[in-house]
N, C-alpha and C positions, 0 to 999 in steps of 0.2 A: 347798364343794360345787359351785360353777360348774366349778371344774377337773374334778372327777369326772364331772359331767354332759356336759361337752364330750368327755372321752375315752371314755365309755360310748356317746354318740350317734354320735361320729366312728368307733368301732369298727364299728359296723353300717352306717355310710354310706360310709365310704372304701374304695377297693380296696387290695389288698395288692400293693404294687409291691416286689417281691423279685427281684434279679437271680439267675439260675440259677447263676452263679459269681461269687463276690467276687473282685476283683482281688487279686493279691499284695501283702502289706502292703510289700514291698520296692519296689513300684510305685506307691505312695500317699503321696506327699510330704506333702499337705495333711491327710491322714487318718492320720497317724502321729507319734508323739511323738519319732522318732528320725531325721527326714529334714530336713524343712524347717526344723528349729530349728538344726542344726548352722551354724555360722558359717564361711562360705567366702568371705569378703567381698571381698578385693581381691588382685590380682596386680600387682607394680610391676616397674619397671625398676631398674637399679642406683642406688645412693645418689648425691646431689649433681648429679644432671642438671638442665639448665635450659633455659629458652628464650630467644632473643635477639631484641630488638627493635632494627631497624636505624635509623640515624639519617641523614637526607637534608640536604644542604647544599652550598655551593660550596667551603668550605674542607675542607681535610683534617682530619677529626676522628675520634677512635677510635670505633668502634660503642659504642653504650650497651648494657651487658650486665645482665640481671637474673638474679641466682643464685637459683636455687628450691631451697630445703631439702627434699631427699626422703629424708634418713636416718632421718626418724621413721616412714615408711610402713610399714604392716604386710605382712609378707611370709607368705602362707598356704601350706600344703603344696601340693604338686604335684597338679593335677585330671587325671583320666583322660579326656582328649579330645585329639584333634588340632585344631590352628588351621585354620579354614576359608578359602576364597577370600573376597576382599572383596566385600561386599554393596553395594547400592544405597544403603541406609541408612548404611553406613560411609562410603562417598564424601560423602553428605550431611552427616554429621556433621563430617567433616574440612573441608568447605566452610565450615561455620559458624565452625569454629575459625579458618580462614584469614581469613575475612572479618572476624571479630571482632579479629584480630590479637593473640589469646591464647586461653587455655584456657576452657572452659565448666564450670559447677558440675556436680557430681554429680547434683543435681536436674534440671538442664537435659537432661543425657544421659538420664537415666531417663524423663524425660517424652516425649523423641523415640522412645526405643526402645519405649516401650509403646502411645504414642497418636498417633504420627505419621500423619497422614491416608492416606499411601500405603503405609508399610512397617511400622506399628506392630505390635507383638505382639498386642494385643487386637483390631485393626481388622478384618482380613480373613479370620479362620478361627475355628474353634471349638477352644479351647484346654483344655476341660474334659474330665474322664473318664479311663478307662483308655487310650483311644486317643490322648488329648491329652497335655498337659505336666504335669498335676497334677489331683487329685481333691479336690473339696470336700465340706463336711459333708452337704449336701442329696443329693449323688450317692452317698453312702454308704448312707443309708436315709431311706425316706419318714418315719421317726418324727422326724427332725429339724424338717422343715417343719410337721409336725402340732403339735409342741411349741411352735413359734414362733406358731402359730395360736392356741394356748392363751393365750399371753402377749398377743397382740393383742386377742383376745375379752375378756380380763379387764381390760384397760386401757380398753377401749370401755365396759365396765360402769362402771368407776370415773369415766368421764367423763360419766356419765349417760345413756348410750346415745343420742347424737347421731343426727339423721337423715340427716346427711351427713358422711362422714370422708374425707380424703385419705390414702390408704394408700400410702406412697411406698417403693420398693425402690431403694437405691442400688447400681449394678453387680450386676444381677440373674443374671449368668451365663446359664445356658440357660433360665431361668425355672423351674427344679425347685422351689426352696423355695416361691415363690409359688403354684405349681400345687398342692403338697402341702397349703399353708396352706388354700387354697380348697376342696379336696376334703374336707379334716377338719373344716371349718365350714360346709358346703354345707347341712346341716340347719337352720341357725339363721338362718331367712330375714330376721329383722329386722335382723340383724347383716350379712349379706351385701348385703342390699339398700342399707345405708347407706354400702358401700364403694365409693369411686372410686379406681381403681388408677392409680398413676402409676409408670412404670418409667423410671429414670435410666440410660440406656445410650447410650455414644457409637459403639459397633460396630453397623454395619448388619448384619452376620453374625449376631451375637448377638440383635440385635432380631427378626430372622426367626425364629431358633430359639425366642425367647420367644414370639413369636406363635403359633408352631405348638403349643408344649407348653402353653399356656394356652387352646389350642382357641378361638381368638379368630375372630370373624367380624366384618367391615366392616360399619359402619352409615352411612346416608347423612345422618342428622341431625346437627347440630353442637351442641355444649354451649354454655353462655352465654359461653364465651371464644371462641367461634367455632372450636374445635377439633374436627375430625371423629374421633369416638372409634371403637375397636373394642370388641366386646363378648365377654367369656369365656363359653363356653357352660357351663363348669363351674357357675357361680353367677349368671351374667347380669349380673355387674358391668362397668360401662365401664372400658376400659384405654386410657391414652395413654401414648406414649413422649416423653422428652426428653432432651437431651444434657446437662443440668446442673440441680442443684436449684433455682437461681434461676428457671428457667423453669416450675417447677411453680406453678400458681395458688395464692396465700395467701387468707386470709379464712375458711377452715373448719377445724375441728379436724384435726391432722394427726398421723398415726402414721408414723414414718420407721424402716426396718430398714436396717442397714448390716452385712451379713455379709461378712467377708473383702473389704472395700472399702478400708479405711484403709491396709491394708499395701501397698497398690500405689500410694499417693500418693508422689510424688517426695520425697526426703529430701535434706538437706544433711549432709555429713560434715566434722567438725572434728577435728584433732588437735593435741595440745599441743606447741608448739616452743620454740626459743629466744626467740622473739618473743611467746609466749603462745599463744592459740589461733589457728590458721591453717586455712583452709577447704581441703579437697581437692578438686582440680580435674581434669578430663580435657583431655589435650592430645595432640598429635601430636609423637612423638619423631623423632629424626634418621633412624631407620630406617623412617619412615613409618607406624609403628604407634601405635595408641592406646596411652596411659600415663597413670598418675596423677602429679600434682604438686601441691605445696602452695602456695597463694596467698601472695605476698610481702607483701600488704596487706590490710587488713581489707575484707569484703566486704558488701554490703547484708544478706544473711542473719545477719550478726553481730548485727544488732537482736534477731532471734528468738532466738538464742544466749543473749543477755544476759537476755532474758525467762525463758528455760527455767532458766537458773542460778539467777535469783531464786526460782524455785518449788522448788528443791532445797536440801538443807541443805549447809552450808559443807563438811562432812565428806564428803558425796557427791561435790561438785564436785571436792575436792581429790585424791580417789582415782582420777579419770578421767585417762586418756591419750588417749582418743577419746570422742566424743560425736556422736550423731545427733539432729537436729531436723528437723521436718516443718512449715514454714509453712503448707502447704495444708491439713492436718489440723487445725491451730490455727484457720485462716480459716474452714473448713468447719464445725467445731464451733461456733464464734461464730455464724455464720449459722442453725444448727440451733436453737441455744439462744434465739436471738432469735424465730424463727418459733414456737417452742413457747411462748414467753413471751406473744406477742401473740395467736396463734390457739389455744392449747389443745393437749392431746395429749402425746406422748412420743416419744423415740427409744430404740431397743435397738440397741447397738453389740456385735458379737461378732468378736472376731479373735485371732490369736495375737500376743502381745506380753508386756510387763513391767508391773508395779505398781511403776515405778521408771524412772530415767534408763536409756535406751538407749545402749549404748556402740559396739558394732560388730556390726551384724547384716545388712547389705545382702548379699543372694546372688541367684544366678542358677540357674534350673532350667530344662533342656531334656530332653524326653522322660524325666521323672522321674530325671534325674541332674544332679548339680552340675557347672556349667562355669565358666570364667572370666567375671567380670562385663563384660569388654571384648572377649569373642570374639564374633564375628558378631552384632553389635547387632540386635535385632528378631526373633532367632530362639529367645530363651529368655525366661521370665518372671523380672522382677526384683521383688523384695518385701524389706520390711524389717520389724522388730517394731514394734508399736504401742506408743507411749508413753502408757498410760493416764493417768498423773497430770496430764500436760500438757492432755489433754483435759478432765479434771475441772475443773482450775484455770480453762481457757478459758471453760467453760460457766459457771461460778459467777461469772466476772468479767462475763460478757456480760450478764446479767440476775439481778435479785434474785428474780425470779418462778419461776425454775427451781431444781430440786433434783437433784443428782447421786446416784445410789445405785450401789454396787459398786466395784470389780469383784468378781464371783463367778467361779468356775472353770466352765468349760461343763459339767463333771460336776454341779456343785451346781445350776446353772441347770435342766438338763434333769431331774435327779433330783426337784427340788422342783416342777416343772411336771407330774411325772407319768408320766415315761417308763417307769419300772418297771412301772407299772400297765398303760401301753399295749402293752408288749412281751408282757407275760403274756396280753393280749387277743388280740393277733395270733397267738401260739403256739398258741391253742386251735383255730385254723382254717387249718392250713397242713400241707403234706407235710413229711417228714423232712428233705429237701433244702432246702425252703424255712426250716425251723425253724434249721438251720445257718446260713443266711445271715442271718437275723434276729440270731441270737446274735452273729455275727461284727460285724454293722453296729452293733449295740448297744454291743459292747465298744470298737469304734473310736471311738465318740461319747462314751462316759463312762469308759472304763477308763483305766488308767495302766500302761504297760508291756505286755509280752507277755500275751495272754489265757491264763488258767491251764488253761482246758478244751480247748485246741488239742492235737489229736492227729497232726496232719499234720507235713509237712517243717518244719523250724524256720525256714528262709528264708521260708516263706509264713505264718508266725504273724501274726495280726492284732495290731497295736499301738494302744493306746489314746492319744487325744489329749485326754482329759477334762479334765486339769490344764494342758495347753499353751495352750488357748483361754481367753480371758477375756470376760466379759459386762459392759457397763456400761450403765445406763439413765439418761436425762435426762428429766425430766418436769416439767410445770407443778405448781407447788406446791399449787394448789388441789385437785388429785386425791388427795393423799396419796402414800405410798409405794407403788410398783407391786408386783404379785405377780412374783417370790417374793422381793423385796428388803427386805420389812418386818423 
């Protein structure tokens, strides 16, 4: 009854946000099941290349040569792009490798590429939408944020309607999801009055966009932690920005949203070699170009590899030639579970990934097209599949007070939250053009494959991502199973 009540009241209260024209499906990597999910992970130099470590001393001694086995590296098909001129970030990466005297991990490379304070992909520009490099679910349709609002409200009900709740969003993009969530729930004053919104965002450019899209106004008074808040005019809720989850105040019930956040966390890649598992690294070749090599020795990330293999079956591990692990995802999930255990509340994680071990998924997208991972670092988005079982095991090991539910597909999640009822309500009050956009957006969120109703050019047909994205909930056990994971 609560879900129906929210949808009915939200239908009369919220505005109809529909673009006049939906972007072509071919230009929507995150909104299509046939784009961002193709594996185009690596391009390598020829086999058996190595790097040489010189040996100093007064006596004449042969240089110590470390042979790096590159024969096992994966060689993907050619990508349709021309190499670009060396950027400042490329020079910076080469400087790090030279200073270290050897290669860096794929995770270190990925972190520099995405979040370097000067040149990082996410730091100094808006990368979302049809004019950016990819499109996310909230940008496809207002219904996505509205359905997440239903989930948050239902969890708040299960928590006993506390007077103060920290609503945290990790990596909020443009702030579209949060804005749609607040508009959809604005009529429920007891709920919105309890919400203290915390946006975890490291990009100054995106922080500014989020401030605008949430229609925030600065206020002079500081909260109990001395933070000067902004207030969103949508609901009157206070909004504060942080660069990490650790900075968000604890002590109050917390609801955490992580939509397409985990996929951008840096991953380590391992390949099976004659020595066992060897970590893939990024090095500078003799031609001064970045290239992949395999580490000749165990690396610190091997500890996380051992943990991940422990969570998998022996059959799963034996069948793998490559494996990806994400220590930052494991550490973040551990922190989330501990906070939920102590403060109460829950977390909803939605991302594209697998309900199993991830083998080889790292990819680079620039202007809606796949490019080589090592080409012009900082100009393309890097992302990888989320390993949902590792999140589940991490949360369960972090605390006995939390329960993990799912994953469900995005189609199942949105369907059970009432998106079918919501789209019907919106279709009753819109033009024919808006109706077409609604149906297209709806299909992209919950459909699988090309939309059967499409009558336009084949290359523009909307492609559903309803089964490509998965949703998992982590909640305090006191609250019971959250909607719709019962």
